C-alpha positions as a LaTeX table, in Angstrom:
\begin{tabular}{lrrr}
\hline
Residue & $x$ (\AA) & $y$ (\AA) & $z$ (\AA) \\
\hline
Met1 & 13.11 & $-13.64$ & $-16.44$ \\
Arg2 & 12.14 & $-16.78$ & $-14.47$ \\
Pro3 & 9.01 & $-18.98$ & $-15.42$ \\
Phe4 & 5.79 & $-17.24$ & $-15.76$ \\
Val5 & 3.30 & $-17.06$ & $-12.67$ \\
Gln6 & 0.01 & $-15.40$ & $-12.56$ \\
Tyr7 & $-0.23$ & $-11.83$ & $-12.22$ \\
Pro8 & $-3.67$ & $-10.24$ & $-12.49$ \\
Leu9 & $-4.65$ & $-7.37$ & $-14.80$ \\
Arg10 & $-8.06$ & $-6.01$ & $-15.63$ \\
Ala11 & $-9.32$ & $-6.51$ & $-19.08$ \\
Ala12 & $-12.28$ & $-4.62$ & $-20.63$ \\
Leu13 & $-13.97$ & $-4.97$ & $-24.00$ \\
Gly14 & $-13.00$ & $-2.11$ & $-26.09$ \\
His15 & $-10.75$ & $-1.29$ & $-29.11$ \\
Gly16 & $-7.23$ & $-2.18$ & $-30.05$ \\
Asn17 & $-4.79$ & $-2.59$ & $-32.80$ \\
Arg18 & $-3.60$ & $-5.72$ & $-34.35$ \\
Arg19 & 0.24 & $-6.01$ & $-34.07$ \\
Thr20 & 0.82 & $-9.11$ & $-32.01$ \\
Leu21 & 3.61 & $-8.63$ & $-29.21$ \\
Ser22 & 3.30 & $-11.70$ & $-27.19$ \\
Ser23 & 0.97 & $-14.40$ & $-25.98$ \\
Leu24 & $-0.55$ & $-14.80$ & $-22.51$ \\
Arg25 & $-1.76$ & $-18.25$ & $-20.99$ \\
Glu26 & $-5.14$ & $-19.45$ & $-21.42$ \\
Leu27 & $-7.09$ & $-18.56$ & $-18.32$ \\
Gly28 & $-10.90$ & $-19.05$ & $-17.31$ \\
Gly29 & $-11.56$ & $-20.72$ & $-20.70$ \\
Glu30 & $-10.62$ & $-17.76$ & $-22.81$ \\
Arg31 & $-7.52$ & $-17.39$ & $-24.91$ \\
Val32 & $-5.82$ & $-13.85$ & $-24.61$ \\
Ser33 & $-3.02$ & $-12.55$ & $-26.78$ \\
Val34 & $-1.37$ & $-8.99$ & $-26.32$ \\
Val35 & $-1.47$ & $-6.97$ & $-29.57$ \\
Arg36 & $-0.13$ & $-3.74$ & $-28.31$ \\
Ser37 & 1.12 & $-1.83$ & $-25.17$ \\
Ser38 & 1.53 & 1.58 & $-23.61$ \\
Ser39 & 2.35 & 3.01 & $-20.45$ \\
Thr40 & $-0.82$ & 2.16 & $-18.90$ \\
Glu41 & $-2.58$ & $-0.45$ & $-21.05$ \\
Phe42 & $-2.23$ & $-3.54$ & $-23.14$ \\
Gly43 & $-4.30$ & $-4.05$ & $-26.00$ \\
Ala44 & $-5.37$ & $-7.74$ & $-26.54$ \\
Asn45 & $-7.50$ & $-10.18$ & $-28.44$ \\
Ile46 & $-9.99$ & $-12.42$ & $-26.61$ \\
Gln47 & $-10.85$ & $-15.83$ & $-28.26$ \\
Lys48 & $-13.79$ & $-17.50$ & $-26.90$ \\
Pro49 & $-13.83$ & $-21.39$ & $-26.86$ \\
Cys50 & $-15.77$ & $-23.11$ & $-29.64$ \\
Ser51 & $-16.14$ & $-19.79$ & $-31.56$ \\
Ser52 & $-14.08$ & $-18.56$ & $-34.46$ \\
Ser53 & $-14.65$ & $-15.01$ & $-33.92$ \\
Gly54 & $-12.53$ & $-13.01$ & $-31.41$ \\
His55 & $-13.30$ & $-9.93$ & $-29.58$ \\
Arg56 & $-11.08$ & $-6.61$ & $-29.31$ \\
Cys57 & $-10.39$ & $-5.39$ & $-25.91$ \\
Arg58 & $-7.98$ & $-3.34$ & $-23.71$ \\
Val59 & $-6.18$ & $-4.80$ & $-20.87$ \\
Leu60 & $-5.86$ & $-2.05$ & $-18.24$ \\
Ser61 & $-3.33$ & $-2.37$ & $-15.25$ \\
Ser62 & $-5.50$ & $-2.62$ & $-12.28$ \\
Asn63 & $-4.52$ & 0.77 & $-10.87$ \\
His64 & $-5.36$ & 2.55 & $-14.28$ \\
Tyr65 & $-8.85$ & 0.78 & $-14.40$ \\
Gln66 & $-9.56$ & 1.94 & $-10.76$ \\
Met67 & $-8.31$ & 5.53 & $-11.66$ \\
Leu68 & $-10.64$ & 5.76 & $-14.56$ \\
Leu69 & $-13.74$ & 4.58 & $-12.52$ \\
Gly70 & $-12.76$ & 7.21 & $-9.82$ \\
Arg71 & $-13.06$ & 9.81 & $-12.28$ \\
Ser72 & $-16.76$ & 11.09 & $-12.33$ \\
Glu73 & $-16.28$ & 12.65 & $-15.72$ \\
Thr74 & $-14.98$ & 9.52 & $-17.23$ \\
Thr75 & $-17.47$ & 7.26 & $-19.17$ \\
Ile76 & $-16.54$ & 3.96 & $-20.49$ \\
Pro77 & $-19.46$ & 2.79 & $-22.52$ \\
Gln78 & $-17.63$ & 0.17 & $-24.76$ \\
Phe79 & $-16.52$ & $-1.87$ & $-21.35$ \\
Ser80 & $-19.16$ & $-4.69$ & $-21.55$ \\
Arg81 & $-17.42$ & $-7.15$ & $-19.19$ \\
Leu82 & $-14.23$ & $-8.06$ & $-17.35$ \\
Ile83 & $-11.76$ & $-10.98$ & $-17.38$ \\
His84 & $-8.53$ & $-11.50$ & $-15.84$ \\
Val85 & $-5.25$ & $-12.29$ & $-17.64$ \\
Thr86 & $-1.80$ & $-12.97$ & $-16.67$ \\
Lys87 & 1.55 & $-11.24$ & $-16.96$ \\
Ala88 & 5.17 & $-12.65$ & $-16.75$ \\
Val89 & 6.52 & $-11.85$ & $-13.20$ \\
Asp90 & 9.66 & $-13.08$ & $-11.23$ \\
Gln91 & 9.11 & $-16.58$ & $-10.05$ \\
Glu92 & 11.29 & $-16.31$ & $-7.29$ \\
Gly93 & 9.86 & $-13.39$ & $-5.55$ \\
Gly94 & 6.30 & $-13.44$ & $-7.08$ \\
Ile95 & 6.53 & $-9.75$ & $-8.43$ \\
Pro96 & 7.12 & $-8.44$ & $-11.60$ \\
Val97 & 10.63 & $-6.72$ & $-11.61$ \\
Glu98 & 13.04 & $-5.02$ & $-14.10$ \\
Asp99 & 16.45 & $-3.17$ & $-13.62$ \\
Glu100 & 17.97 & $-5.94$ & $-11.92$ \\
Gly101 & 15.24 & $-6.46$ & $-9.45$ \\
Lys102 & 14.66 & $-2.79$ & $-8.50$ \\
Lys103 & 11.66 & $-1.56$ & $-10.56$ \\
Leu104 & 8.36 & $-3.09$ & $-10.92$ \\
Val105 & 7.33 & $-4.39$ & $-14.33$ \\
Gly106 & 3.87 & $-3.40$ & $-15.80$ \\
Lys107 & 3.59 & $-0.70$ & $-13.12$ \\
Gln108 & 3.67 & 2.68 & $-14.75$ \\
Tyr109 & 2.86 & 4.92 & $-11.86$ \\
Glu110 & 2.13 & 8.55 & $-12.34$ \\
Cys111 & 1.98 & 9.83 & $-8.67$ \\
Ile112 & 4.28 & 7.61 & $-6.85$ \\
His113 & 7.67 & 5.29 & $-7.39$ \\
Ala114 & 7.49 & 1.77 & $-6.32$ \\
Asp115 & 11.07 & 0.30 & $-5.71$ \\
Leu116 & 12.50 & $-2.93$ & $-4.48$ \\
Val117 & 15.48 & $-2.07$ & $-2.09$ \\
Ala118 & 17.72 & $-3.90$ & 0.52 \\
Asp119 & 18.48 & $-6.88$ & $-1.85$ \\
Gly120 & 14.65 & $-7.19$ & $-2.74$ \\
Asp121 & 13.74 & $-7.63$ & 0.84 \\
Val122 & 11.96 & $-4.23$ & 1.29 \\
Gly123 & 9.42 & $-2.44$ & $-0.90$ \\
Leu124 & 9.92 & 1.22 & $-0.95$ \\
Ile125 & 6.99 & 3.53 & $-1.86$ \\
Thr126 & 7.60 & 7.22 & $-2.54$ \\
Leu127 & 4.78 & 9.62 & $-3.06$ \\
Asp128 & 5.87 & 12.04 & $-5.86$ \\
Arg129 & 3.63 & 14.98 & $-6.21$ \\
Pro130 & 6.16 & 17.39 & $-4.47$ \\
Lys131 & 4.62 & 20.72 & $-6.15$ \\
Ala132 & 1.28 & 19.91 & $-4.59$ \\
Leu133 & 3.07 & 18.72 & $-1.23$ \\
Asn134 & 1.99 & 15.07 & $-2.09$ \\
Ala135 & $-1.66$ & 15.77 & $-1.76$ \\
Leu136 & $-3.37$ & 12.38 & $-1.71$ \\
Ser137 & $-5.59$ & 12.47 & $-4.86$ \\
His138 & $-7.82$ & 9.57 & $-5.85$ \\
Ala139 & $-5.43$ & 8.40 & $-8.45$ \\
Leu140 & $-2.31$ & 8.79 & $-5.93$ \\
Met141 & $-4.08$ & 6.63 & $-3.38$ \\
Val142 & $-5.22$ & 3.97 & $-5.90$ \\
Glu143 & $-1.48$ & 3.60 & $-6.98$ \\
Val144 & $-0.31$ & 3.34 & $-3.37$ \\
Val145 & $-2.95$ & 0.58 & $-2.71$ \\
Asp146 & $-1.84$ & $-1.33$ & $-5.80$ \\
Ala147 & 1.88 & $-0.95$ & $-4.90$ \\
Leu148 & 1.11 & $-2.07$ & $-1.34$ \\
Gln149 & $-0.88$ & $-5.22$ & $-2.67$ \\
Thr150 & 1.86 & $-6.09$ & $-5.02$ \\
Phe151 & 4.67 & $-6.00$ & $-2.28$ \\
Asp152 & 2.27 & $-7.93$ & 0.02 \\
Ala153 & 1.86 & $-10.81$ & $-2.55$ \\
Ser154 & 5.72 & $-11.10$ & $-2.84$ \\
Thr155 & 7.29 & $-14.01$ & $-1.33$ \\
Gln156 & 10.57 & $-12.12$ & $-0.83$ \\
Val157 & 9.35 & $-8.66$ & 0.48 \\
Gly158 & 9.31 & $-8.65$ & 4.19 \\
Ala159 & 8.39 & $-5.27$ & 5.19 \\
Ile160 & 7.36 & $-1.99$ & 3.30 \\
Val161 & 8.55 & 1.74 & 3.67 \\
Leu162 & 6.10 & 4.68 & 2.71 \\
Thr163 & 7.59 & 7.99 & 2.30 \\
Gly164 & 7.11 & 11.36 & 0.54 \\
Lys165 & 9.28 & 13.14 & $-1.87$ \\
Gly166 & 10.17 & 16.93 & $-1.12$ \\
Lys167 & 8.90 & 19.03 & 1.88 \\
Ala168 & 5.95 & 17.01 & 2.83 \\
Phe169 & 5.13 & 13.39 & 3.79 \\
Ala170 & 1.57 & 14.24 & 2.51 \\
Ala171 & 0.03 & 17.67 & 3.11 \\
Gly172 & $-3.63$ & 16.15 & 3.11 \\
Ala173 & $-6.13$ & 14.88 & 0.58 \\
Asp174 & $-6.63$ & 16.64 & $-2.67$ \\
Ile175 & $-9.04$ & 19.65 & $-1.98$ \\
Lys176 & $-9.76$ & 20.39 & $-5.61$ \\
Glu177 & $-11.09$ & 16.79 & $-6.02$ \\
Met178 & $-13.43$ & 17.12 & $-2.99$ \\
Lys179 & $-14.72$ & 20.78 & $-3.01$ \\
Asp180 & $-17.65$ & 20.15 & $-5.43$ \\
Lys181 & $-18.85$ & 16.89 & $-4.25$ \\
Thr182 & $-22.14$ & 16.38 & $-2.60$ \\
Met183 & $-23.17$ & 14.12 & 0.22 \\
Val184 & $-24.95$ & 11.89 & $-1.92$ \\
Asp185 & $-21.82$ & 11.70 & $-4.14$ \\
Ala186 & $-19.44$ & 10.95 & $-1.28$ \\
Tyr187 & $-21.89$ & 8.34 & 0.23 \\
Ala188 & $-22.89$ & 6.60 & $-3.10$ \\
Ser189 & $-19.26$ & 6.36 & $-4.24$ \\
Arg190 & $-17.80$ & 5.21 & $-0.93$ \\
Phe191 & $-15.45$ & 8.17 & $-1.23$ \\
Val192 & $-12.04$ & 7.44 & 0.23 \\
Gly193 & $-13.09$ & 3.90 & 1.09 \\
His194 & $-10.40$ & 2.35 & $-0.95$ \\
Trp195 & $-8.05$ & 3.71 & 1.81 \\
Asn196 & $-9.23$ & 0.95 & 4.04 \\
Ala197 & $-7.29$ & $-1.39$ & 1.88 \\
Val198 & $-4.22$ & $-0.20$ & 3.51 \\
Thr199 & $-5.15$ & $-1.88$ & 6.83 \\
Ala200 & $-5.65$ & $-5.10$ & 5.16 \\
Ile201 & $-1.92$ & $-5.48$ & 4.13 \\
Arg202 & $-0.36$ & $-8.27$ & 6.36 \\
Lys203 & 3.09 & $-7.05$ & 5.98 \\
Pro204 & 4.50 & $-4.29$ & 8.12 \\
Ile205 & 4.23 & $-0.82$ & 6.69 \\
Ile206 & 6.62 & 1.85 & 8.15 \\
Ala207 & 5.91 & 5.49 & 7.52 \\
Ala208 & 9.07 & 7.65 & 7.20 \\
Val209 & 7.46 & 10.98 & 7.74 \\
Asn210 & 9.43 & 14.01 & 6.50 \\
Gly211 & 7.92 & 17.34 & 6.76 \\
Tyr212 & 4.14 & 17.91 & 6.92 \\
Ala213 & 1.83 & 15.01 & 7.65 \\
Leu214 & $-1.47$ & 16.89 & 7.76 \\
Gly215 & $-5.06$ & 15.94 & 7.30 \\
Gly216 & $-5.30$ & 12.88 & 5.05 \\
Gly217 & $-1.52$ & 12.69 & 5.46 \\
Cys218 & $-1.63$ & 12.31 & 9.22 \\
Glu219 & $-4.34$ & 9.56 & 8.84 \\
Leu220 & $-2.23$ & 7.78 & 6.11 \\
Ala221 & 0.71 & 7.63 & 8.64 \\
Met222 & $-1.62$ & 6.19 & 11.24 \\
Leu223 & $-2.71$ & 3.57 & 8.84 \\
Cys224 & 0.81 & 2.42 & 9.02 \\
Asp225 & 2.29 & 0.00 & 11.62 \\
Ile226 & 5.35 & 2.10 & 12.71 \\
Ile227 & 5.98 & 5.75 & 12.17 \\
Leu228 & 9.64 & 7.23 & 12.03 \\
Ala229 & 9.74 & 10.90 & 12.32 \\
Gly230 & 12.15 & 13.22 & 10.64 \\
Glu231 & 13.24 & 16.23 & 12.50 \\
Arg232 & 11.14 & 18.50 & 10.43 \\
Ala233 & 7.76 & 16.38 & 10.83 \\
Gln234 & 4.76 & 18.09 & 11.73 \\
Phe235 & 1.45 & 16.05 & 12.46 \\
Gly236 & $-2.00$ & 17.76 & 12.36 \\
Gln237 & $-5.77$ & 17.57 & 11.40 \\
Pro238 & $-6.68$ & 20.98 & 10.04 \\
Glu239 & $-9.98$ & 19.67 & 8.63 \\
Leu240 & $-12.07$ & 22.03 & 10.59 \\
Asn241 & $-10.57$ & 24.96 & 8.76 \\
Leu242 & $-12.16$ & 23.58 & 5.70 \\
Gly243 & $-15.61$ & 23.10 & 7.15 \\
Thr244 & $-15.39$ & 19.36 & 7.44 \\
Ile245 & $-13.90$ & 16.70 & 9.90 \\
Pro246 & $-11.19$ & 14.16 & 9.58 \\
Gly247 & $-12.83$ & 11.33 & 7.54 \\
Ile248 & $-10.18$ & 8.64 & 7.21 \\
Gly249 & $-9.84$ & 7.65 & 10.84 \\
Gly250 & $-8.44$ & 10.79 & 12.30 \\
Thr251 & $-11.13$ & 11.19 & 14.96 \\
Gln252 & $-10.46$ & 7.45 & 16.10 \\
Arg253 & $-6.89$ & 6.68 & 15.81 \\
Leu254 & $-5.42$ & 10.08 & 16.88 \\
Ile255 & $-7.23$ & 9.80 & 20.47 \\
Arg256 & $-5.59$ & 6.37 & 20.86 \\
Glu257 & $-2.18$ & 7.59 & 19.88 \\
Val258 & $-1.98$ & 11.00 & 21.77 \\
Gly259 & $-4.90$ & 11.14 & 24.24 \\
Lys260 & $-8.12$ & 12.76 & 24.35 \\
Ser261 & $-7.16$ & 16.35 & 25.14 \\
Arg262 & $-4.34$ & 16.56 & 22.82 \\
Ala263 & $-6.43$ & 15.08 & 20.19 \\
Met264 & $-9.32$ & 17.46 & 20.64 \\
Glu265 & $-6.94$ & 20.43 & 20.74 \\
Met266 & $-5.40$ & 19.48 & 17.35 \\
Ile267 & $-8.71$ & 18.68 & 15.58 \\
Leu268 & $-11.06$ & 21.37 & 16.95 \\
Thr269 & $-8.61$ & 24.12 & 16.30 \\
Gly270 & $-7.49$ & 22.98 & 13.01 \\
Lys271 & $-4.03$ & 24.25 & 14.35 \\
Asn272 & $-1.39$ & 23.39 & 17.08 \\
Phe273 & 0.38 & 20.74 & 14.89 \\
Met274 & 2.45 & 18.26 & 16.72 \\
Gly275 & 6.20 & 18.21 & 16.20 \\
Ala276 & 8.56 & 15.31 & 15.68 \\
Gln277 & 9.78 & 15.37 & 19.41 \\
Glu278 & 6.27 & 15.51 & 20.96 \\
Ala279 & 5.07 & 12.84 & 18.57 \\
Ala280 & 7.77 & 10.64 & 19.71 \\
Gln281 & 7.00 & 11.40 & 23.56 \\
Arg282 & 3.48 & 10.71 & 23.22 \\
Gly283 & 3.86 & 7.55 & 21.12 \\
Leu284 & 2.37 & 8.71 & 17.81 \\
Ala285 & 6.10 & 8.05 & 16.30 \\
Cys286 & 8.41 & 5.46 & 17.14 \\
Arg287 & 11.34 & 7.84 & 17.48 \\
Val288 & 12.82 & 10.79 & 15.85 \\
Val289 & 15.60 & 10.30 & 13.17 \\
Pro290 & 18.30 & 13.24 & 13.06 \\
Gly291 & 19.61 & 14.42 & 9.69 \\
Glu292 & 18.11 & 14.92 & 6.38 \\
Asp293 & 15.44 & 13.07 & 4.64 \\
Ala294 & 17.74 & 10.48 & 3.18 \\
Ala295 & 18.99 & 9.64 & 6.60 \\
Leu296 & 15.43 & 9.19 & 7.51 \\
Val297 & 14.56 & 6.86 & 4.64 \\
Ala298 & 17.81 & 4.91 & 5.14 \\
Glu299 & 16.92 & 4.31 & 8.70 \\
Ala300 & 13.33 & 3.22 & 7.80 \\
Ile301 & 14.68 & 0.79 & 5.14 \\
Ser302 & 17.36 & $-0.66$ & 7.70 \\
Leu303 & 14.41 & $-1.34$ & 10.18 \\
Ala304 & 12.23 & $-2.89$ & 7.47 \\
Lys305 & 15.33 & $-5.16$ & 6.50 \\
Glu306 & 15.62 & $-6.24$ & 10.08 \\
Ile307 & 12.06 & $-7.10$ & 10.16 \\
Ser308 & 12.44 & $-9.09$ & 6.82 \\
Lys309 & 14.87 & $-11.39$ & 8.65 \\
Gln310 & 12.19 & $-12.73$ & 10.76 \\
Ser311 & 9.81 & $-15.47$ & 9.86 \\
Lys312 & 7.18 & $-13.85$ & 7.45 \\
Pro313 & 4.28 & $-15.83$ & 8.85 \\
Val314 & 5.16 & $-15.07$ & 12.29 \\
Val315 & 5.53 & $-11.51$ & 11.56 \\
Ala316 & 2.07 & $-11.55$ & 9.96 \\
Ile317 & 0.77 & $-13.13$ & 12.99 \\
Ala318 & 2.33 & $-10.77$ & 15.38 \\
Lys319 & 0.99 & $-7.91$ & 13.46 \\
Glu320 & $-2.43$ & $-9.16$ & 13.57 \\
Ala321 & $-2.10$ & $-9.84$ & 17.23 \\
Val322 & $-0.87$ & $-6.21$ & 18.13 \\
Asn323 & $-3.50$ & $-4.81$ & 16.11 \\
Thr324 & $-6.28$ & $-6.80$ & 17.72 \\
Ala325 & $-5.08$ & $-5.17$ & 21.07 \\
Tyr326 & $-5.39$ & $-1.62$ & 19.32 \\
Glu327 & $-9.05$ & $-2.52$ & 18.21 \\
Leu328 & $-10.61$ & $-4.48$ & 20.85 \\
Gly329 & $-10.89$ & $-4.55$ & 24.72 \\
Leu330 & $-8.22$ & $-6.19$ & 26.78 \\
Thr331 & $-10.10$ & $-9.45$ & 27.57 \\
Glu332 & $-11.07$ & $-10.22$ & 24.00 \\
Gly333 & $-7.58$ & $-9.06$ & 22.81 \\
Ile334 & $-5.82$ & $-11.49$ & 25.16 \\
Lys335 & $-8.08$ & $-14.35$ & 23.94 \\
Arg336 & $-7.32$ & $-13.62$ & 20.51 \\
Glu337 & $-3.52$ & $-13.43$ & 21.32 \\
Gln338 & $-3.49$ & $-16.67$ & 22.87 \\
Ile339 & $-5.20$ & $-18.40$ & 19.85 \\
Met340 & $-2.78$ & $-16.88$ & 17.57 \\
Phe341 & 0.28 & $-17.75$ & 19.91 \\
Tyr342 & $-0.89$ & $-21.50$ & 19.70 \\
Ala343 & $-1.16$ & $-21.23$ & 15.90 \\
Thr344 & 2.79 & $-20.41$ & 15.70 \\
Phe345 & 3.30 & $-24.10$ & 17.22 \\
Gly346 & 2.06 & $-25.40$ & 13.74 \\
Leu347 & 5.03 & $-23.61$ & 12.18 \\
Glu348 & 8.36 & $-24.95$ & 11.13 \\
Asp349 & 9.90 & $-21.71$ & 11.97 \\
Gln350 & 8.69 & $-21.88$ & 15.66 \\
Lys351 & 10.43 & $-25.28$ & 15.84 \\
Glu352 & 13.65 & $-23.93$ & 14.22 \\
Gly353 & 13.69 & $-20.73$ & 16.29 \\
Met354 & 13.36 & $-22.58$ & 19.61 \\
Ser355 & 15.66 & $-25.24$ & 18.68 \\
Ala356 & 18.29 & $-22.58$ & 17.53 \\
Phe357 & 17.96 & $-20.89$ & 20.95 \\
Val358 & 18.59 & $-24.26$ & 22.90 \\
Asp359 & 21.70 & $-25.08$ & 20.57 \\
Lys360 & 22.72 & $-21.51$ & 20.99 \\
Arg361 & 22.92 & $-20.79$ & 17.20 \\
Ser362 & 21.15 & $-18.30$ & 14.81 \\
Pro363 & 17.94 & $-19.47$ & 13.44 \\
Glu364 & 17.37 & $-20.11$ & 9.75 \\
Phe365 & 13.82 & $-19.45$ & 9.01 \\
Lys366 & 12.12 & $-20.78$ & 5.93 \\
Asp367 & 8.75 & $-18.99$ & 6.13 \\
Lys368 & 6.95 & $-21.94$ & 6.75 \\
\hline
\end{tabular}
């Protein structure tokens, strides 16, 4: 393990037991030491400055903390305040890893797998609820967002691949979680609002869609920057069959991807799903990858690896510029594009890239 850098965890006052395992840095005027650990939490002591008495607490991983808050039946009365503490991470990549740089340390996900692949240059997230066709429960999406944000914070990862295990990419949101919610519940809790965090990720996200991408699964794929479709891919918005409408961007993004008439047909019938070839022809998917799911994921990782060779700040600027065109009118989009274009001339990588072209050599980007 290289030298420590800060990696945030949520800490909340609660209970713990007293076996000291390790110490954490002093942060925000409070000394914190870990006293026990499990798959989802770290018990800790908090010692306030100028005080001889300490406070018992539980230090929860961010995704576990959010998962608890997302469960309406869960109450956490002993939690009276929050602090941030630190955890040891890989200094080079800015991301906690284990197993020779392939697994994330301190990330005990229950619904997904998060791995570093392609020599650590690509983050791979696999939805893993195959018996439920990877239904997008609150807990799963909290974990997806947490993994995306972790990879986004890494200085080594250049792009991220999102895929599903089994017969589906994701067959929709978890209906069992939604069926008893009232309008007030949904509105007051900003239900599914945390999905919007996917669009805030600055690194490119490639969706490797294998099998069904229905309802929330189709919407999640459209939140990504590039969609690669396997031969078995099926896209659809069947929410009207459940007495509701798409609520995570389906009515807004699908029309931009496939046109008004086709989007209306898919949404208003809740049927007439779109296959891989049509999705590629209409521009919803980048292309169709022949073969089994493993070939699809391998192709997505290969594409992500190619992107990771580029200058990371320039990639982030390019992604923002393209999304600006997607979200704004042409005139305003061109103005924004030119401003971001000018901004690249303040980067060392722009000087290197153009010098390398003139010198007829390969550029050596430093992400500066």
